[in-house]
C-alpha positions as CSV (number, residue, x, y, z in Angstrom):
1,M,1.0,-27.6,13.9
2,A,1.0,-31.3,13.5
3,A,3.9,-33.5,14.5
4,D,6.6,-34.0,11.9
5,T,5.8,-37.6,11.1
6,A,7.2,-39.0,7.8
7,Q,4.6,-41.6,7.4
8,I,1.9,-39.1,6.4
9,F,3.9,-38.2,3.3
10,D,3.8,-41.3,1.1
11,H,3.8,-39.3,-2.1
12,P,7.4,-38.5,-3.2
13,A,6.4,-34.9,-3.8
14,L,5.5,-34.5,-0.1
15,Q,8.7,-36.0,1.4
16,R,11.1,-33.6,3.0
17,P,13.9,-32.8,0.6
18,K,17.1,-34.7,1.3
19,V,20.2,-32.5,2.0
20,S,23.6,-33.4,0.7
21,D,26.2,-34.4,3.3
22,R,28.5,-31.7,2.0
23,E,31.9,-30.8,3.3
24,P,31.9,-27.6,5.4
25,L,32.9,-24.5,3.4
26,H,35.3,-23.3,6.0
27,P,37.3,-24.8,9.0
28,G,35.0,-24.7,12.1
29,Y,31.8,-24.7,10.1
30,L,29.2,-27.3,10.8
31,R,28.5,-30.5,8.9
32,V,24.9,-31.1,7.7
33,G,22.8,-32.2,10.7
34,E,25.4,-31.4,13.3
35,D,24.1,-29.8,16.5
36,V,24.3,-26.0,16.4
37,P,25.8,-24.7,19.6
38,P,23.9,-21.9,21.4
39,A,25.3,-18.4,21.0
40,S,26.2,-18.3,24.7
41,A,28.7,-21.1,24.1
42,L,30.6,-19.2,21.4
43,D,33.6,-16.8,21.6
44,I,31.9,-13.6,20.4
45,T,35.2,-12.2,19.1
46,T,35.3,-14.8,16.4
47,M,31.6,-15.4,15.9
48,D,30.8,-16.0,12.2
49,I,27.1,-16.2,11.4
50,V,27.3,-17.0,7.7
51,D,27.8,-20.8,8.3
52,P,25.2,-22.4,6.0
53,E,24.1,-25.0,8.5
54,V,23.2,-22.4,11.1
55,W,20.7,-20.9,8.5
56,R,19.5,-24.3,7.3
57,Q,18.6,-25.2,10.9
58,G,17.2,-21.7,11.7
59,K,19.6,-21.3,14.6
60,Y,20.7,-17.7,14.0
61,W,18.4,-15.8,16.2
62,D,20.4,-16.0,19.4
63,R,23.6,-15.1,17.6
64,L,22.0,-12.0,16.2
65,E,20.5,-11.1,19.6
66,R,23.9,-11.5,21.3
67,L,25.6,-9.3,18.7
68,R,22.9,-6.6,19.1
69,N,23.3,-6.5,22.8
70,E,27.0,-7.0,23.2
71,D,28.8,-6.1,20.0
72,P,26.5,-4.2,17.6
73,V,29.3,-3.4,15.2
74,H,31.1,-6.8,15.1
75,F,34.2,-7.8,13.2
76,T,34.6,-11.4,12.0
77,P,38.2,-11.8,11.1
78,D,38.1,-15.2,9.4
79,S,35.2,-16.7,7.4
80,F,34.3,-18.3,4.1
81,V,33.4,-14.9,2.7
82,G,36.5,-13.2,4.1
83,P,36.7,-10.7,6.9
84,Y,33.5,-8.7,7.4
85,W,31.7,-6.4,9.8
86,S,28.2,-7.2,11.1
87,V,25.8,-4.3,11.8
88,T,22.8,-5.6,13.7
89,R,20.8,-2.7,15.2
90,Y,17.9,-1.0,13.4
91,E,19.2,2.6,13.7
92,D,22.7,1.7,12.7
93,I,21.6,-0.2,9.6
94,M,19.4,2.7,8.6
95,A,22.4,5.1,9.0
96,I,24.6,3.0,6.7
97,D,21.9,2.3,4.2
98,T,21.4,6.0,3.7
99,D,25.1,7.0,3.8
100,H,26.0,6.7,0.1
101,K,29.1,8.8,0.4
102,R,30.9,6.6,2.9
103,F,29.5,3.2,2.0
104,S,29.3,1.8,-1.5
105,S,27.2,-0.9,-3.0
106,S,29.0,-0.8,-6.4
107,W,30.1,-4.1,-7.9
108,E,33.5,-2.4,-8.5
109,H,33.8,-2.5,-4.7
110,G,32.4,-6.0,-4.2
111,G,28.7,-5.5,-4.7
112,I,25.8,-6.4,-2.4
113,T,26.8,-9.9,-1.2
114,L,29.7,-10.9,1.1
115,G,32.8,-12.4,-0.5
116,A,34.8,-11.6,-3.5
117,P,33.0,-12.0,-6.9
118,L,34.5,-14.4,-9.5
119,E,37.2,-12.4,-11.2
120,D,36.3,-13.6,-14.7
121,F,32.5,-13.6,-14.1
122,E,31.5,-10.2,-12.7
123,M,27.8,-9.3,-13.2
124,P,27.2,-5.5,-12.8
125,M,23.6,-4.7,-11.8
126,F,22.0,-1.4,-10.9
127,I,21.5,-2.3,-7.2
128,A,25.3,-2.8,-7.1
129,M,26.0,0.7,-8.5
130,D,26.5,4.0,-6.9
131,E,25.1,7.3,-8.2
132,P,24.6,8.5,-10.9
133,R,24.6,5.1,-12.7
134,H,22.3,3.5,-10.2
135,S,19.4,5.9,-10.7
136,E,19.9,6.0,-14.5
137,Q,19.3,2.3,-14.7
138,R,16.7,2.0,-11.9
139,I,14.6,4.7,-13.6
140,T,14.7,2.8,-16.8
141,V,12.9,-0.2,-15.3
142,Q,10.5,1.6,-12.9
143,P,7.7,1.9,-15.5
144,A,7.2,-1.8,-15.3
145,V,6.1,-1.6,-11.7
146,A,4.6,2.0,-11.7
147,P,1.2,2.6,-10.1
148,N,-0.6,2.5,-13.5
149,M,0.9,-0.9,-14.2
150,L,-0.1,-2.2,-10.8
151,K,-3.7,-1.4,-11.7
152,E,-3.2,-3.3,-14.9
153,Y,-1.6,-6.3,-13.2
154,E,-4.2,-6.5,-10.4
155,P,-7.0,-8.3,-12.3
156,L,-4.4,-10.7,-13.9
157,I,-2.8,-11.5,-10.5
158,R,-6.3,-12.0,-9.0
159,S,-7.4,-14.3,-11.8
160,R,-4.3,-16.4,-11.6
161,T,-4.5,-16.6,-7.8
162,Q,-8.1,-17.6,-7.9
163,G,-7.4,-20.3,-10.5
164,L,-4.4,-21.7,-8.6
165,L,-6.2,-21.8,-5.3
166,D,-9.3,-23.4,-6.9
167,S,-7.0,-26.1,-8.3
168,L,-5.5,-27.1,-4.9
169,P,-6.4,-30.4,-3.3
170,V,-8.7,-29.7,-0.3
171,G,-8.3,-31.9,2.7
172,E,-5.1,-33.5,1.3
173,P,-1.5,-32.6,2.0
174,F,0.7,-30.9,-0.5
175,D,3.8,-28.8,-0.6
176,W,2.8,-25.1,-0.3
177,V,6.2,-23.9,-1.4
178,D,6.1,-25.6,-4.8
179,K,2.4,-25.5,-5.5
180,V,1.6,-22.0,-4.5
181,S,4.6,-19.7,-3.6
182,V,6.9,-20.7,-6.4
183,E,4.1,-21.0,-9.0
184,L,2.5,-17.6,-8.3
185,T,5.7,-15.7,-8.2
186,T,7.0,-17.4,-11.3
187,M,3.9,-16.6,-13.3
188,M,4.3,-12.9,-12.3
189,L,8.0,-13.0,-13.3
190,A,7.1,-14.4,-16.7
191,T,4.7,-11.5,-17.1
192,L,7.2,-8.9,-16.0
193,F,9.8,-10.2,-18.5
194,D,7.2,-11.2,-21.1
195,Y,9.0,-14.5,-21.0
196,P,7.5,-17.6,-22.6
197,F,4.9,-18.7,-20.1
198,E,5.4,-22.5,-20.7
199,R,9.1,-22.1,-19.7
200,R,8.5,-19.9,-16.7
201,R,10.2,-22.3,-14.3
202,D,13.5,-21.4,-16.1
203,L,13.3,-18.2,-14.1
204,T,12.9,-20.0,-10.8
205,R,15.8,-22.2,-11.6
206,W,18.1,-19.3,-12.5
207,S,17.0,-17.5,-9.3
208,D,17.9,-20.5,-7.2
209,V,21.2,-21.1,-9.0
210,S,22.4,-17.5,-8.9
211,T,22.5,-17.3,-5.1
212,N,23.6,-20.9,-4.5
213,M,26.9,-21.6,-6.3
214,N,28.2,-23.4,-3.2
215,N,25.1,-25.4,-2.4
216,P,25.4,-29.0,-3.7
217,D,21.7,-29.5,-3.4
218,I,21.2,-26.9,-6.1
219,C,24.6,-26.7,-7.9
220,P,26.2,-30.2,-7.4
221,G,28.7,-29.2,-10.1
222,G,29.9,-26.2,-8.1
223,E,31.4,-23.2,-9.9
224,E,31.5,-24.8,-13.3
225,Q,27.8,-25.8,-13.3
226,W,27.0,-22.3,-11.9
227,K,28.8,-20.6,-14.8
228,Q,27.2,-22.9,-17.4
229,E,23.7,-22.1,-16.1
230,M,24.3,-18.4,-15.8
231,M,25.6,-18.4,-19.4
232,T,22.4,-20.2,-20.5
233,C,20.5,-17.5,-18.8
234,L,22.6,-14.8,-20.5
235,T,22.3,-16.4,-24.0
236,T,18.5,-16.7,-23.6
237,F,18.1,-13.1,-22.5
238,M,20.6,-11.6,-25.0
239,G,18.3,-13.0,-27.7
240,I,15.2,-11.6,-26.1
241,F,17.0,-8.2,-25.5
242,Q,18.0,-8.0,-29.2
243,E,14.5,-8.9,-30.3
244,R,12.8,-6.3,-28.0
245,G,15.3,-3.7,-29.1
246,A,14.2,-4.1,-32.7
247,M,10.5,-3.8,-31.8
248,P,8.4,-0.9,-30.5
249,E,9.0,-0.3,-26.8
250,K,6.6,-2.0,-24.4
251,N,6.4,-2.0,-20.6
252,D,8.1,-5.4,-19.9
253,L,11.4,-5.2,-18.2
254,I,13.5,-6.4,-21.1
255,S,11.9,-4.0,-23.6
256,L,12.5,-1.1,-21.2
257,L,16.2,-2.1,-20.8
258,A,16.5,-2.6,-24.6
259,H,15.2,0.9,-25.3
260,G,16.5,2.8,-22.3
261,E,19.0,5.5,-23.2
262,K,21.4,4.4,-20.4
263,T,20.8,0.6,-20.8
264,R,20.4,-0.2,-24.5
265,N,24.2,-0.4,-24.9
266,M,24.8,-2.5,-21.8
267,T,27.6,-5.1,-22.0
268,P,26.3,-8.7,-22.0
269,M,27.5,-9.2,-18.4
270,E,25.7,-6.1,-17.3
271,L,22.5,-7.4,-18.9
272,L,22.9,-10.7,-17.1
273,G,23.5,-8.8,-13.8
274,N,20.4,-6.8,-14.1
275,V,18.3,-9.8,-15.2
276,I,19.5,-11.8,-12.2
277,L,18.8,-8.9,-9.9
278,L,15.2,-8.5,-11.2
279,I,14.6,-12.3,-11.1
280,V,15.9,-12.7,-7.5
281,G,14.2,-9.5,-6.4
282,G,10.8,-10.6,-7.9
283,N,11.1,-14.2,-7.0
284,D,12.8,-15.1,-3.8
285,T,11.4,-12.3,-1.8
286,T,7.8,-12.7,-2.7
287,R,7.7,-16.4,-2.7
288,N,9.3,-16.7,0.7
289,S,6.9,-14.2,2.2
290,M,4.0,-16.2,0.8
291,T,5.2,-19.2,2.6
292,G,6.3,-17.2,5.7
293,S,2.8,-15.8,6.1
294,V,1.1,-19.2,6.3
295,Y,3.9,-20.4,8.7
296,A,3.6,-17.4,10.9
297,L,-0.2,-17.6,11.2
298,N,0.2,-21.3,12.3
299,K,2.8,-20.4,14.9
300,F,0.6,-17.6,16.2
301,P,-2.9,-19.0,16.0
302,A,-4.5,-16.1,17.9
303,E,-3.4,-13.8,15.1
304,Y,-5.0,-16.2,12.6
305,E,-8.3,-15.9,14.5
306,K,-7.8,-12.1,14.5
307,L,-7.5,-12.2,10.7
308,K,-10.5,-14.4,10.2
309,A,-12.5,-11.9,12.3
310,D,-11.3,-8.8,10.3
311,H,-10.1,-9.2,6.7
312,S,-9.3,-5.5,6.6
313,L,-6.2,-6.3,8.5
314,I,-4.7,-8.1,5.4
315,P,-2.6,-5.1,4.2
316,N,-1.0,-4.5,7.6
317,M,-0.6,-8.3,8.0
318,V,1.4,-8.3,4.8
319,S,3.7,-5.6,6.1
320,E,4.1,-7.6,9.3
321,T,4.9,-10.7,7.4
322,I,7.6,-9.0,5.4
323,R,9.1,-7.7,8.7
324,W,8.8,-11.0,10.5
325,Q,10.1,-13.1,7.5
326,T,12.8,-10.7,6.2
327,P,13.3,-12.6,2.9
328,L,16.8,-11.2,2.2
329,A,18.7,-11.5,5.5
330,F,21.4,-8.9,4.7
331,M,22.9,-6.5,2.1
332,R,26.5,-5.7,1.9
333,R,28.2,-2.3,1.6
334,T,31.9,-1.5,1.3
335,A,33.5,1.3,3.3
336,L,34.9,4.1,1.1
337,E,36.8,5.6,4.0
338,D,37.4,4.9,7.6
339,V,34.2,5.1,9.6
340,E,33.8,5.2,13.4
341,M,30.8,3.4,14.9
342,H,30.2,2.3,18.5
343,G,33.9,2.8,19.3
344,K,35.0,0.6,16.4
345,T,36.8,1.7,13.2
346,I,35.5,0.2,10.0
347,K,38.5,0.6,7.7
348,K,38.3,1.8,4.1
349,G,37.8,-1.2,1.8
350,D,36.2,-3.4,4.6
351,Q,33.0,-5.3,3.7
352,V,30.0,-4.5,6.0
353,A,26.9,-6.7,6.3
354,M,23.7,-4.8,7.2
355,W,21.7,-7.6,8.8
356,Y,18.1,-6.6,7.9
357,V,16.9,-9.8,9.6
358,S,18.4,-8.5,12.9
359,G,17.2,-4.9,12.5
360,N,13.7,-6.2,12.0
361,R,13.9,-8.0,15.4
362,D,15.8,-5.2,17.3
363,E,14.2,-4.8,20.8
364,R,15.3,-1.2,20.8
365,F,12.9,-0.3,18.0
366,W,10.2,-3.0,18.1
367,D,7.9,-4.1,20.9
368,H,7.8,-7.9,21.2
369,P,9.9,-8.2,18.0
370,N,9.9,-12.0,17.8
371,D,6.1,-12.1,17.9
372,F,3.9,-12.0,14.7
373,I,1.4,-9.2,15.4
374,I,-0.8,-8.6,12.3
375,D,-2.1,-5.2,13.6
376,R,1.3,-4.0,14.7
377,A,1.1,-0.2,14.5
378,N,4.5,0.4,12.9
379,A,4.8,-2.8,10.8
380,R,5.4,-0.7,7.6
381,R,8.7,0.6,9.1
382,H,10.4,-2.7,8.5
383,I,13.7,-2.6,6.6
384,S,13.2,-5.8,4.5
385,F,13.1,-3.7,1.3
386,G,16.1,-1.7,2.2
387,F,16.1,2.0,2.6
388,G,17.2,5.1,0.7
389,I,18.1,5.1,-2.9
390,H,18.4,1.3,-3.0
391,R,14.9,0.5,-1.6
392,C,13.4,-2.4,-3.6
393,V,11.9,-1.1,-6.8
394,G,9.1,-3.7,-6.9
395,N,8.0,-3.4,-3.2
396,R,4.5,-2.3,-4.0
397,L,4.0,-5.2,-6.5
398,A,5.2,-7.6,-3.9
399,E,2.7,-6.3,-1.4
400,L,-0.1,-6.4,-3.9
401,Q,0.6,-10.1,-4.7
402,L,0.6,-11.0,-1.0
403,Q,-2.6,-9.0,-0.3
404,I,-4.5,-10.6,-3.2
405,L,-3.3,-14.1,-2.1
406,W,-4.7,-13.6,1.4
407,Q,-7.9,-12.0,0.2
408,E,-8.6,-15.0,-2.0
409,I,-7.4,-17.5,0.7
410,M,-9.9,-16.1,3.2
411,E,-12.7,-16.5,0.6
412,R,-12.0,-20.2,0.2
413,F,-10.5,-21.8,3.3
414,S,-11.3,-21.8,7.0
415,H,-7.7,-22.6,7.8
416,I,-4.4,-23.6,6.1
417,E,-2.8,-26.1,8.4
418,V,1.0,-26.5,8.4
419,L,1.8,-30.2,9.0
420,A,5.5,-30.1,9.8
421,E,8.3,-27.7,10.4
422,P,9.3,-26.4,7.0
423,S,12.7,-27.0,5.4
424,L,14.8,-23.8,5.2
425,T,17.3,-22.5,2.7
426,S,20.9,-23.1,3.6
427,G,22.5,-19.7,3.1
428,A,22.7,-16.4,4.9
429,F,21.5,-14.2,1.9
430,V,18.1,-15.5,0.8
431,K,16.2,-16.4,3.9
432,G,13.5,-18.7,2.8
433,Y,11.8,-22.1,2.5
434,T,12.3,-25.1,0.3
435,W,9.4,-27.2,1.5
436,M,6.3,-26.8,3.7
437,P,3.5,-29.5,3.8
438,V,0.0,-28.1,4.4
439,I,-3.6,-29.1,4.3
440,C,-6.2,-26.6,3.2
441,H,-9.5,-26.9,5.2
442,P,-12.6,-25.7,3.4
443,K,-14.9,-23.0,4.8
């Protein structure tokens, strides 16, 4: 990987994004650019790993490792998101993710992200519902990503990927995040929603805004701007929802919702919740894995050579990328009763963070968990898609997009070189990239 030298990036589009010098969200949190102390220097009893600056600097690994080893069911009494438990070991996360009687994901109990939702702006969504409502709504949208639809999408995805890769500048630096990861995933989202293709970047914007209300780089106007943009999203999709409901049913997500027996009478806020869920699920996860795969192969060049020698490793490499990247760092559950784990009592009503990013690096389950190993035998056992009834509905489509991308990359380029350490998202929920300069070298 080349040194991070600003002078090679003369074009404004290639300059590292500036980060606002924001006020910390909570007493004790770090200012932008402040040194992140090592986990060994912290009082573990009050350790709070949702500090945005810790994530923007990518300095969370030693914190998660310390929690796994010393306090695998850890209580943080005071944080920006309120008191919460952190569950960091693979087996414990699996146990909670499949225990739907004692742990709820329902928006009535707080939903899937840490912190209290805005009282006057709740967005119910099927991932944030318990049974039977969860399955009723999930089943409604499943046809859009069913195996027969994946076969239909595959030539379209391949054609778009080929066209995009053929349009890239060869031998010149560009931002992989914007040119490739965002563009490919946004094109797929526009197809899934049958959204006006020329306005597809609307979907990217709403995805970014929905998970970044307190990030001044995305929402400088804070809560008011966030509400305005979410209402624009709602108004747009309410119009589409009503139009699709008056037309014969098709296989796009909005048509399926508009005709579904359990979804056609959704409240406007429930529609917005499900639209945001599907946008974030189809956008942030895939795009950050697309960037993460290039980054990982640069960090582990022997694995890149292994891939060049054997393209049949691409499907397993995709699974390993999704494990190694873990594009959604956690999911929240709320305890419905007192639960004992590792000698601790999680009280009824407490919020619990299942740290998928930690479970995917748990030394008790994975050999050499921090290494990127493209032929790892158990790579598919990652928990990045969740587990149980809430497992990501579009996981096969995400894998297909990544597989096609790498099949086509290997046909065109001898190497994609990462020129500088990428810029990371500043938040503990979506774990991703905002910028990564690369050069594509021809075969």
